[in-house]
C-alpha positions as CSV (number, residue, x, y, z in Angstrom):
1,M,0.0,-0.1,-0.3
2,E,1.2,3.4,-1.0
3,K,2.3,5.7,2.2
4,I,0.8,9.2,1.8
5,R,3.6,11.7,3.2
6,F,2.3,14.4,5.7
7,D,3.1,17.2,7.7
8,E,1.1,17.4,10.6
9,L,-1.1,14.5,12.3
10,V,-4.3,15.1,14.4
11,D,-6.4,12.3,16.5
12,I,-10.0,13.4,16.8
13,T,-10.9,9.5,17.8
14,D,-11.3,11.2,21.6
15,K,-13.9,13.7,20.2
16,V,-17.6,14.0,19.2
17,C,-19.2,16.0,16.6
18,P,-19.1,19.1,16.3
19,M,-15.7,18.9,18.0
20,T,-14.3,16.7,15.6
21,F,-14.3,19.2,12.7
22,V,-13.5,22.1,15.0
23,K,-10.6,20.4,16.3
24,A,-8.9,19.0,12.6
25,K,-9.9,22.7,11.2
26,V,-7.7,24.6,14.2
27,S,-4.9,22.2,13.3
28,L,-4.9,23.0,9.9
29,D,-5.3,26.6,10.2
30,E,-2.2,26.3,12.0
31,M,-0.5,25.0,8.8
32,D,1.2,26.6,5.7
33,D,-0.6,26.6,2.5
34,G,0.0,23.3,0.7
35,E,0.7,21.1,3.6
36,I,-1.0,18.1,4.3
37,L,-3.0,17.2,7.5
38,A,-3.5,13.5,8.6
39,I,-6.6,13.1,10.4
40,R,-7.4,10.1,12.6
41,M,-11.1,9.8,13.3
42,N,-13.5,7.1,14.4
43,D,-15.9,5.6,12.0
44,G,-19.7,6.7,11.6
45,E,-20.4,10.8,12.1
46,P,-16.7,11.9,11.7
47,V,-16.3,10.1,8.5
48,Q,-19.2,11.1,7.1
49,N,-19.0,15.0,8.3
50,V,-15.2,15.7,8.5
51,P,-14.2,14.9,4.9
52,R,-17.6,17.2,3.3
53,S,-16.8,19.9,6.0
54,M,-13.5,20.3,4.5
55,K,-14.1,20.5,1.2
56,E,-16.8,23.1,2.0
57,E,-14.0,24.9,3.5
58,G,-12.1,24.9,0.1
59,H,-9.4,22.4,0.8
60,K,-8.3,19.5,-0.9
61,V,-9.1,15.9,0.5
62,L,-6.5,13.8,-0.8
63,K,-7.5,10.2,0.6
64,L,-9.6,8.1,3.1
65,I,-8.4,5.2,4.6
66,D,-9.6,2.7,6.5
67,N,-7.4,1.4,9.1
68,K,-9.2,-1.9,9.6
69,D,-9.8,-1.0,13.7
70,K,-13.1,0.9,13.5
71,T,-10.7,4.3,12.8
72,Y,-10.0,5.8,9.8
73,T,-7.0,8.5,8.5
74,L,-8.2,11.1,6.5
75,Y,-5.3,13.3,4.3
76,V,-6.2,16.8,3.8
77,Q,-4.0,19.5,2.0
78,K,-4.2,23.0,3.0
79,V,-5.8,25.2,0.3
80,E,-5.4,29.3,1.4
81,E,-8.2,31.1,0.9
82,A,-8.2,33.2,-2.5
């Protein structure tokens, strides 16, 4: 399996919606344009909501990987607002 290189990792498996997105967004806000954030999250609401919310914020969702332990890792590239 291809490894994705990332600049930062945030684990939101201990958070519930809407704090899952809030914590991921704060982490991404602290990064530079073009950097990649890996977000580890639980199955269910976070997997449904966080990728969609990141796209709505204008960031590039690169990949969502099933970790086979009821968690997923989402890779998001930060895109600065125009």
